[in-house]
mmCIF file as Biopython writes it, N, C-alpha, C and O atoms, coordinates in Angstrom:
data_model
#
loop_
_atom_site.group_PDB
_atom_site.id
_atom_site.type_symbol
_atom_site.label_atom_id
_atom_site.label_alt_id
_atom_site.label_comp_id
_atom_site.label_asym_id
_atom_site.label_entity_id
_atom_site.label_seq_id
_atom_site.pdbx_PDB_ins_code
_atom_site.Cartn_x
_atom_site.Cartn_y
_atom_site.Cartn_z
_atom_site.occupancy
_atom_site.B_iso_or_equiv
_atom_site.auth_seq_id
_atom_site.auth_asym_id
_atom_site.pdbx_PDB_model_num
ATOM 1   N N  . MET A ? 1  ? 0.885   -1.446 -0.321 1.0 0.0 1  A 1 
ATOM 2   C CA . MET A ? 1  ? 0.043   0.076  0.293  1.0 0.0 1  A 1 
ATOM 3   C C  . MET A ? 1  ? 0.692   1.599  0.014  1.0 0.0 1  A 1 
ATOM 4   O O  . MET A ? 1  ? 0.991   2.320  0.966  1.0 0.0 1  A 1 
ATOM 5   N N  . ASN A ? 2  ? 0.825   1.894  -0.961 1.0 0.0 2  A 1 
ATOM 6   C CA . ASN A ? 2  ? 1.077   3.386  -1.293 1.0 0.0 2  A 1 
ATOM 7   C C  . ASN A ? 2  ? 0.835   4.395  0.379  1.0 0.0 2  A 1 
ATOM 8   O O  . ASN A ? 2  ? -0.244  4.461  0.969  1.0 0.0 2  A 1 
ATOM 9   N N  . PRO A ? 3  ? 2.036   5.020  0.804  1.0 0.0 3  A 1 
ATOM 10  C CA . PRO A ? 3  ? 1.615   6.050  2.189  1.0 0.0 3  A 1 
ATOM 11  C C  . PRO A ? 3  ? 0.270   6.786  1.760  1.0 0.0 3  A 1 
ATOM 12  O O  . PRO A ? 3  ? -0.831  6.765  2.311  1.0 0.0 3  A 1 
ATOM 13  N N  . LEU A ? 4  ? 0.752   7.538  0.445  1.0 0.0 4  A 1 
ATOM 14  C CA . LEU A ? 4  ? -0.207  8.592  -0.060 1.0 0.0 4  A 1 
ATOM 15  C C  . LEU A ? 4  ? -1.788  7.823  -0.078 1.0 0.0 4  A 1 
ATOM 16  O O  . LEU A ? 4  ? -2.780  8.515  0.152  1.0 0.0 4  A 1 
ATOM 17  N N  . ASP A ? 5  ? -1.878  6.819  -0.276 1.0 0.0 5  A 1 
ATOM 18  C CA . ASP A ? 5  ? -3.279  6.547  -0.261 1.0 0.0 5  A 1 
ATOM 19  C C  . ASP A ? 5  ? -4.209  6.483  1.075  1.0 0.0 5  A 1 
ATOM 20  O O  . ASP A ? 5  ? -5.434  6.378  1.118  1.0 0.0 5  A 1 
ATOM 21  N N  . ASN A ? 6  ? -3.121  6.592  2.347  1.0 0.0 6  A 1 
ATOM 22  C CA . ASN A ? 6  ? -3.748  6.566  3.440  1.0 0.0 6  A 1 
ATOM 23  C C  . ASN A ? 6  ? -4.422  7.824  3.640  1.0 0.0 6  A 1 
ATOM 24  O O  . ASN A ? 6  ? -3.907  8.934  3.507  1.0 0.0 6  A 1 
ATOM 25  N N  . PRO A ? 7  ? -5.984  7.493  4.072  1.0 0.0 7  A 1 
ATOM 26  C CA . PRO A ? 7  ? -6.701  8.287  4.042  1.0 0.0 7  A 1 
ATOM 27  C C  . PRO A ? 7  ? -6.588  9.134  5.878  1.0 0.0 7  A 1 
ATOM 28  O O  . PRO A ? 7  ? -7.441  9.913  6.303  1.0 0.0 7  A 1 
ATOM 29  N N  . VAL A ? 8  ? -5.535  8.763  6.530  1.0 0.0 8  A 1 
ATOM 30  C CA . VAL A ? 8  ? -4.832  9.850  7.849  1.0 0.0 8  A 1 
ATOM 31  C C  . VAL A ? 8  ? -4.376  11.041 7.219  1.0 0.0 8  A 1 
ATOM 32  O O  . VAL A ? 8  ? -4.636  12.242 7.300  1.0 0.0 8  A 1 
ATOM 33  N N  . LEU A ? 9  ? -3.445  10.156 6.424  1.0 0.0 9  A 1 
ATOM 34  C CA . LEU A ? 9  ? -2.186  11.022 5.534  1.0 0.0 9  A 1 
ATOM 35  C C  . LEU A ? 9  ? -3.225  12.370 4.883  1.0 0.0 9  A 1 
ATOM 36  O O  . LEU A ? 9  ? -3.031  13.480 5.379  1.0 0.0 9  A 1 
ATOM 37  N N  . LEU A ? 10 ? -3.989  12.272 4.104  1.0 0.0 10 A 1 
ATOM 38  C CA . LEU A ? 10 ? -4.996  12.988 3.620  1.0 0.0 10 A 1 
ATOM 39  C C  . LEU A ? 10 ? -5.757  14.121 4.386  1.0 0.0 10 A 1 
ATOM 40  O O  . LEU A ? 10 ? -5.918  15.261 3.951  1.0 0.0 10 A 1 
ATOM 41  N N  . VAL A ? 11 ? -6.190  13.657 5.557  1.0 0.0 11 A 1 
ATOM 42  C CA . VAL A ? 11 ? -6.683  14.417 6.194  1.0 0.0 11 A 1 
ATOM 43  C C  . VAL A ? 11 ? -5.647  15.193 7.530  1.0 0.0 11 A 1 
ATOM 44  O O  . VAL A ? 11 ? -6.208  15.891 8.375  1.0 0.0 11 A 1 
ATOM 45  N N  . VAL A ? 12 ? -4.534  15.027 7.562  1.0 0.0 12 A 1 
ATOM 46  C CA . VAL A ? 12 ? -3.204  15.401 8.148  1.0 0.0 12 A 1 
ATOM 47  C C  . VAL A ? 12 ? -3.185  17.042 7.167  1.0 0.0 12 A 1 
ATOM 48  O O  . VAL A ? 12 ? -3.330  18.228 7.464  1.0 0.0 12 A 1 
ATOM 49  N N  . PHE A ? 13 ? -2.891  16.178 5.759  1.0 0.0 13 A 1 
ATOM 50  C CA . PHE A ? 13 ? -2.392  17.156 5.020  1.0 0.0 13 A 1 
ATOM 51  C C  . PHE A ? 13 ? -3.597  18.458 4.494  1.0 0.0 13 A 1 
ATOM 52  O O  . PHE A ? 13 ? -3.365  19.588 4.066  1.0 0.0 13 A 1 
ATOM 53  N N  . ALA A ? 14 ? -4.909  17.758 4.731  1.0 0.0 14 A 1 
ATOM 54  C CA . ALA A ? 14 ? -5.733  18.686 4.669  1.0 0.0 14 A 1 
ATOM 55  C C  . ALA A ? 14 ? -5.962  19.947 5.659  1.0 0.0 14 A 1 
ATOM 56  O O  . ALA A ? 14 ? -6.387  21.058 5.343  1.0 0.0 14 A 1 
ATOM 57  N N  . ALA A ? 15 ? -5.556  19.473 6.984  1.0 0.0 15 A 1 
ATOM 58  C CA . ALA A ? 15 ? -5.828  19.934 8.191  1.0 0.0 15 A 1 
ATOM 59  C C  . ALA A ? 15 ? -4.572  21.223 7.868  1.0 0.0 15 A 1 
ATOM 60  O O  . ALA A ? 15 ? -4.965  22.389 7.837  1.0 0.0 15 A 1 
ATOM 61  N N  . VAL A ? 16 ? -3.260  20.952 7.668  1.0 0.0 16 A 1 
ATOM 62  C CA . VAL A ? 16 ? -2.319  21.991 7.198  1.0 0.0 16 A 1 
ATOM 63  C C  . VAL A ? 16 ? -2.648  22.597 6.286  1.0 0.0 16 A 1 
ATOM 64  O O  . VAL A ? 16 ? -2.784  23.770 6.631  1.0 0.0 16 A 1 
ATOM 65  N N  . PHE A ? 17 ? -2.909  22.425 5.046  1.0 0.0 17 A 1 
ATOM 66  C CA . PHE A ? 17 ? -3.439  23.349 4.348  1.0 0.0 17 A 1 
ATOM 67  C C  . PHE A ? 17 ? -4.272  24.461 4.599  1.0 0.0 17 A 1 
ATOM 68  O O  . PHE A ? 17 ? -4.030  25.629 4.296  1.0 0.0 17 A 1 
ATOM 69  N N  . PHE A ? 18 ? -5.200  24.050 5.134  1.0 0.0 18 A 1 
ATOM 70  C CA . PHE A ? 18 ? -6.009  24.869 5.777  1.0 0.0 18 A 1 
ATOM 71  C C  . PHE A ? 18 ? -5.867  25.855 6.759  1.0 0.0 18 A 1 
ATOM 72  O O  . PHE A ? 18 ? -6.386  26.972 6.783  1.0 0.0 18 A 1 
ATOM 73  N N  . TYR A ? 19 ? -4.785  25.104 7.921  1.0 0.0 19 A 1 
ATOM 74  C CA . TYR A ? 19 ? -4.058  26.418 8.767  1.0 0.0 19 A 1 
ATOM 75  C C  . TYR A ? 19 ? -3.733  27.452 8.211  1.0 0.0 19 A 1 
ATOM 76  O O  . TYR A ? 19 ? -4.088  28.611 8.425  1.0 0.0 19 A 1 
ATOM 77  N N  . VAL A ? 20 ? -2.510  26.700 6.917  1.0 0.0 20 A 1 
ATOM 78  C CA . VAL A ? 20 ? -2.199  27.963 6.501  1.0 0.0 20 A 1 
ATOM 79  C C  . VAL A ? 20 ? -2.796  29.040 5.653  1.0 0.0 20 A 1 
ATOM 80  O O  . VAL A ? 20 ? -2.458  30.220 5.566  1.0 0.0 20 A 1 
ATOM 81  N N  . LEU A ? 21 ? -3.954  28.257 4.920  1.0 0.0 21 A 1 
ATOM 82  C CA . LEU A ? 21 ? -4.913  29.437 4.397  1.0 0.0 21 A 1 
ATOM 83  C C  . LEU A ? 21 ? -5.519  30.393 5.551  1.0 0.0 21 A 1 
ATOM 84  O O  . LEU A ? 21 ? -5.623  31.593 5.296  1.0 0.0 21 A 1 
ATOM 85  N N  . TYR A ? 22 ? -5.762  30.094 6.314  1.0 0.0 22 A 1 
ATOM 86  C CA . TYR A ? 22 ? -6.197  30.549 7.751  1.0 0.0 22 A 1 
ATOM 87  C C  . TYR A ? 22 ? -5.558  31.952 7.936  1.0 0.0 22 A 1 
ATOM 88  O O  . TYR A ? 22 ? -5.903  33.130 7.835  1.0 0.0 22 A 1 
ATOM 89  N N  . GLY A ? 23 ? -4.114  31.011 8.359  1.0 0.0 23 A 1 
ATOM 90  C CA . GLY A ? 23 ? -2.881  32.331 8.672  1.0 0.0 23 A 1 
ATOM 91  C C  . GLY A ? 23 ? -2.686  32.957 6.979  1.0 0.0 23 A 1 
ATOM 92  O O  . GLY A ? 23 ? -1.656  33.628 7.058  1.0 0.0 23 A 1 
ATOM 93  N N  . VAL A ? 24 ? -2.953  33.000 6.219  1.0 0.0 24 A 1 
ATOM 94  C CA . VAL A ? 24 ? -3.028  33.969 5.062  1.0 0.0 24 A 1 
ATOM 95  C C  . VAL A ? 24 ? -4.119  34.914 5.162  1.0 0.0 24 A 1 
ATOM 96  O O  . VAL A ? 24 ? -4.075  36.067 4.734  1.0 0.0 24 A 1 
ATOM 97  N N  . ILE A ? 25 ? -5.204  34.313 5.809  1.0 0.0 25 A 1 
ATOM 98  C CA . ILE A ? 25 ? -6.719  35.245 5.061  1.0 0.0 25 A 1 
ATOM 99  C C  . ILE A ? 25 ? -6.668  36.189 6.354  1.0 0.0 25 A 1 
ATOM 100 O O  . ILE A ? 25 ? -7.025  37.357 6.203  1.0 0.0 25 A 1 
ATOM 101 N N  . ARG A ? 26 ? -6.265  35.774 7.558  1.0 0.0 26 A 1 
ATOM 102 C CA . ARG A ? 26 ? -6.107  36.486 8.794  1.0 0.0 26 A 1 
ATOM 103 C C  . ARG A ? 26 ? -5.048  37.736 8.541  1.0 0.0 26 A 1 
ATOM 104 O O  . ARG A ? 26 ? -5.244  38.937 8.725  1.0 0.0 26 A 1 
ATOM 105 N N  . ALA A ? 27 ? -4.118  37.205 8.163  1.0 0.0 27 A 1 
ATOM 106 C CA . ALA A ? 27 ? -3.467  38.325 7.910  1.0 0.0 27 A 1 
ATOM 107 C C  . ALA A ? 27 ? -3.339  39.397 6.929  1.0 0.0 27 A 1 
ATOM 108 O O  . ALA A ? 27 ? -2.518  40.312 6.876  1.0 0.0 27 A 1 
ATOM 109 N N  . ALA A ? 28 ? -4.514  39.041 6.008  1.0 0.0 28 A 1 
ATOM 110 C CA . ALA A ? 28 ? -4.473  39.985 4.774  1.0 0.0 28 A 1 
ATOM 111 C C  . ALA A ? 28 ? -5.814  40.961 5.115  1.0 0.0 28 A 1 
ATOM 112 O O  . ALA A ? 28 ? -6.060  42.038 4.570  1.0 0.0 28 A 1 
ATOM 113 N N  . VAL A ? 29 ? -6.652  40.260 6.215  1.0 0.0 29 A 1 
ATOM 114 C CA . VAL A ? 29 ? -8.235  41.200 6.655  1.0 0.0 29 A 1 
ATOM 115 C C  . VAL A ? 29 ? -7.503  42.195 7.801  1.0 0.0 29 A 1 
ATOM 116 O O  . VAL A ? 29 ? -8.012  43.268 8.125  1.0 0.0 29 A 1 
ATOM 117 N N  . ARG A ? 30 ? -6.177  41.670 8.400  1.0 0.0 30 A 1 
ATOM 118 C CA . ARG A ? 30 ? -5.663  42.866 9.591  1.0 0.0 30 A 1 
ATOM 119 C C  . ARG A ? 30 ? -5.019  43.588 8.537  1.0 0.0 30 A 1 
ATOM 120 O O  . ARG A ? 30 ? -5.094  44.797 8.757  1.0 0.0 30 A 1 
ATOM 121 N N  . ASP A ? 31 ? -4.433  43.322 7.506  1.0 0.0 31 A 1 
ATOM 122 C CA . ASP A ? 31 ? -3.622  44.474 6.821  1.0 0.0 31 A 1 
ATOM 123 C C  . ASP A ? 31 ? -4.326  45.421 6.031  1.0 0.0 31 A 1 
ATOM 124 O O  . ASP A ? 31 ? -3.952  46.574 5.813  1.0 0.0 31 A 1 
ATOM 125 N N  . GLY A ? 32 ? -5.482  44.818 5.562  1.0 0.0 32 A 1 
ATOM 126 C CA . GLY A ? 32 ? -6.557  45.909 5.133  1.0 0.0 32 A 1 
ATOM 127 C C  . GLY A ? 32 ? -7.830  46.629 6.089  1.0 0.0 32 A 1 
ATOM 128 O O  . GLY A ? 32 ? -8.704  47.351 5.610  1.0 0.0 32 A 1 
ATOM 129 N N  . ILE A ? 33 ? -7.723  46.284 7.419  1.0 0.0 33 A 1 
ATOM 130 C CA . ILE A ? 33 ? -8.654  47.004 8.495  1.0 0.0 33 A 1 
ATOM 131 C C  . ILE A ? 33 ? -7.142  48.191 8.908  1.0 0.0 33 A 1 
ATOM 132 O O  . ILE A ? 33 ? -7.301  49.383 9.168  1.0 0.0 33 A 1 
ATOM 133 N N  . PHE A ? 34 ? -6.055  47.633 8.880  1.0 0.0 34 A 1 
ATOM 134 C CA . PHE A ? 34 ? -4.969  48.711 9.029  1.0 0.0 34 A 1 
ATOM 135 C C  . PHE A ? 34 ? -4.985  49.553 7.914  1.0 0.0 34 A 1 
ATOM 136 O O  . PHE A ? 34 ? -4.843  50.683 8.380  1.0 0.0 34 A 1 
ATOM 137 N N  . GLN A ? 35 ? -5.062  49.614 6.920  1.0 0.0 35 A 1 
ATOM 138 C CA . GLN A ? 35 ? -5.066  50.304 5.731  1.0 0.0 35 A 1 
ATOM 139 C C  . GLN A ? 35 ? -5.807  51.163 5.736  1.0 0.0 35 A 1 
ATOM 140 O O  . GLN A ? 35 ? -5.530  52.337 5.490  1.0 0.0 35 A 1 
ATOM 141 N N  . ALA A ? 36 ? -7.375  50.517 6.152  1.0 0.0 36 A 1 
ATOM 142 C CA . ALA A ? 36 ? -8.700  51.666 5.901  1.0 0.0 36 A 1 
ATOM 143 C C  . ALA A ? 36 ? -8.222  52.453 7.426  1.0 0.0 36 A 1 
ATOM 144 O O  . ALA A ? 36 ? -8.143  53.671 7.262  1.0 0.0 36 A 1 
ATOM 145 N N  . ASP A ? 37 ? -8.012  52.166 8.340  1.0 0.0 37 A 1 
ATOM 146 C CA . ASP A ? 37 ? -7.909  53.197 9.594  1.0 0.0 37 A 1 
ATOM 147 C C  . ASP A ? 37 ? -6.696  53.939 8.727  1.0 0.0 37 A 1 
ATOM 148 O O  . ASP A ? 37 ? -6.768  55.093 9.151  1.0 0.0 37 A 1 
ATOM 149 N N  . GLU A ? 38 ? -6.010  53.921 8.101  1.0 0.0 38 A 1 
ATOM 150 C CA . GLU A ? 38 ? -4.838  54.939 7.960  1.0 0.0 38 A 1 
ATOM 151 C C  . GLU A ? 38 ? -5.720  55.879 6.999  1.0 0.0 38 A 1 
ATOM 152 O O  . GLU A ? 38 ? -5.587  57.102 7.029  1.0 0.0 38 A 1 
ATOM 153 N N  . ARG A ? 39 ? -6.500  55.325 6.266  1.0 0.0 39 A 1 
ATOM 154 C CA . ARG A ? 39 ? -7.115  56.485 4.971  1.0 0.0 39 A 1 
ATOM 155 C C  . ARG A ? 39 ? -8.015  57.163 5.879  1.0 0.0 39 A 1 
ATOM 156 O O  . ARG A ? 39 ? -8.145  58.387 5.891  1.0 0.0 39 A 1 
ATOM 157 N N  . ARG A ? 40 ? -8.650  56.346 6.657  1.0 0.0 40 A 1 
ATOM 158 C CA . ARG A ? 40 ? -9.744  57.496 7.659  1.0 0.0 40 A 1 
ATOM 159 C C  . ARG A ? 40 ? -9.253  58.296 8.461  1.0 0.0 40 A 1 
ATOM 160 O O  . ARG A ? 40 ? -9.879  59.301 8.800  1.0 0.0 40 A 1 
ATOM 161 N N  . GLU A ? 41 ? -7.856  57.973 8.996  1.0 0.0 41 A 1 
ATOM 162 C CA . GLU A ? 41 ? -7.303  59.388 9.658  1.0 0.0 41 A 1 
ATOM 163 C C  . GLU A ? 41 ? -6.812  60.154 8.880  1.0 0.0 41 A 1 
ATOM 164 O O  . GLU A ? 41 ? -6.685  61.299 9.312  1.0 0.0 41 A 1 
ATOM 165 N N  . LYS A ? 42 ? -6.390  59.921 7.617  1.0 0.0 42 A 1 
ATOM 166 C CA . LYS A ? 42 ? -6.015  61.242 6.480  1.0 0.0 42 A 1 
ATOM 167 C C  . LYS A ? 42 ? -7.008  61.919 5.953  1.0 0.0 42 A 1 
ATOM 168 O O  . LYS A ? 42 ? -6.974  63.045 5.456  1.0 0.0 42 A 1 
ATOM 169 N N  . ALA A ? 43 ? -8.016  61.099 6.095  1.0 0.0 43 A 1 
ATOM 170 C CA . ALA A ? 43 ? -9.372  61.755 5.474  1.0 0.0 43 A 1 
ATOM 171 C C  . ALA A ? 43 ? -9.748  62.581 6.491  1.0 0.0 43 A 1 
ATOM 172 O O  . ALA A ? 43 ? -10.333 63.626 6.207  1.0 0.0 43 A 1 
ATOM 173 N N  . ARG A ? 44 ? -9.464  62.235 7.884  1.0 0.0 44 A 1 
ATOM 174 C CA . ARG A ? 44 ? -9.996  63.212 9.065  1.0 0.0 44 A 1 
ATOM 175 C C  . ARG A ? 44 ? -8.958  64.779 9.184  1.0 0.0 44 A 1 
ATOM 176 O O  . ARG A ? 44 ? -9.169  65.953 9.488  1.0 0.0 44 A 1 
ATOM 177 N N  . ALA A ? 45 ? -7.696  63.889 8.711  1.0 0.0 45 A 1 
ATOM 178 C CA . ALA A ? 45 ? -6.641  65.281 8.655  1.0 0.0 45 A 1 
ATOM 179 C C  . ALA A ? 45 ? -7.153  66.170 7.819  1.0 0.0 45 A 1 
ATOM 180 O O  . ALA A ? 45 ? -7.470  67.268 8.276  1.0 0.0 45 A 1 
ATOM 181 N N  . LEU A ? 46 ? -7.326  65.909 6.529  1.0 0.0 46 A 1 
ATOM 182 C CA . LEU A ? 46 ? -7.636  66.617 5.385  1.0 0.0 46 A 1 
ATOM 183 C C  . LEU A ? 46 ? -8.884  67.254 5.728  1.0 0.0 46 A 1 
ATOM 184 O O  . LEU A ? 46 ? -8.919  68.471 5.547  1.0 0.0 46 A 1 
ATOM 185 N N  . ALA A ? 47 ? -9.528  66.904 6.013  1.0 0.0 47 A 1 
ATOM 186 C CA . ALA A ? 47 ? -11.047 67.513 6.290  1.0 0.0 47 A 1 
ATOM 187 C C  . ALA A ? 47 ? -10.850 68.850 7.632  1.0 0.0 47 A 1 
ATOM 188 O O  . ALA A ? 47 ? -11.250 70.014 7.652  1.0 0.0 47 A 1 
ATOM 189 N N  . GLY A ? 48 ? -10.034 68.010 8.677  1.0 0.0 48 A 1 
ATOM 190 C CA . GLY A ? 48 ? -9.726  69.294 9.649  1.0 0.0 48 A 1 
ATOM 191 C C  . GLY A ? 48 ? -9.132  70.122 9.316  1.0 0.0 48 A 1 
ATOM 192 O O  . GLY A ? 48 ? -9.535  71.207 9.734  1.0 0.0 48 A 1 
ATOM 193 N N  . ASN A ? 49 ? -8.117  70.150 8.585  1.0 0.0 49 A 1 
ATOM 194 C CA . ASN A ? 49 ? -7.174  71.063 7.600  1.0 0.0 49 A 1 
ATOM 195 C C  . ASN A ? 49 ? -7.986  72.365 6.802  1.0 0.0 49 A 1 
ATOM 196 O O  . ASN A ? 49 ? -7.619  73.540 6.811  1.0 0.0 49 A 1 
ATOM 197 N N  . SER A ? 50 ? -9.436  71.686 5.979  1.0 0.0 50 A 1 
ATOM 198 C CA . SER A ? 50 ? -9.970  72.241 5.285  1.0 0.0 50 A 1 
ATOM 199 C C  . SER A ? 50 ? -11.113 73.153 6.171  1.0 0.0 50 A 1 
ATOM 200 O O  . SER A ? 50 ? -11.800 73.928 5.505  1.0 0.0 50 A 1 
ATOM 201 N N  . ARG A ? 51 ? -11.320 73.099 7.489  1.0 0.0 51 A 1 
ATOM 202 C CA . ARG A ? 51 ? -12.303 73.358 8.275  1.0 0.0 51 A 1 
ATOM 203 C C  . ARG A ? 51 ? -11.315 74.357 9.165  1.0 0.0 51 A 1 
ATOM 204 O O  . ARG A ? 51 ? -11.839 74.979 10.089 1.0 0.0 51 A 1 
ATOM 205 N N  . GLU A ? 52 ? -10.115 74.495 8.944  1.0 0.0 52 A 1 
ATOM 206 C CA . GLU A ? 52 ? -9.383  75.570 9.797  1.0 0.0 52 A 1 
ATOM 207 C C  . GLU A ? 52 ? -9.085  76.914 8.530  1.0 0.0 52 A 1 
ATOM 208 O O  . GLU A ? 52 ? -8.396  77.923 8.677  1.0 0.0 52 A 1 
ATOM 209 N N  . ARG A ? 53 ? -9.642  76.604 7.666  1.0 0.0 53 A 1 
ATOM 210 C CA . ARG A ? 53 ? -9.141  77.942 6.532  1.0 0.0 53 A 1 
ATOM 211 C C  . ARG A ? 53 ? -10.316 79.002 6.268  1.0 0.0 53 A 1 
ATOM 212 O O  . ARG A ? 53 ? -10.125 79.963 5.522  1.0 0.0 53 A 1 
#
């Protein structure tokens, strides 16, 4: 029997794949939230400067 035919090994590889995918998606969401916060701060700063004039 080929070791790659083992269903337990398939489950382990799938679990590792989905864990890595989870980490990538989590990092992307975190970075997206960070970028949105930066843009919001820039917009507030620009709006604040235009009110002062």
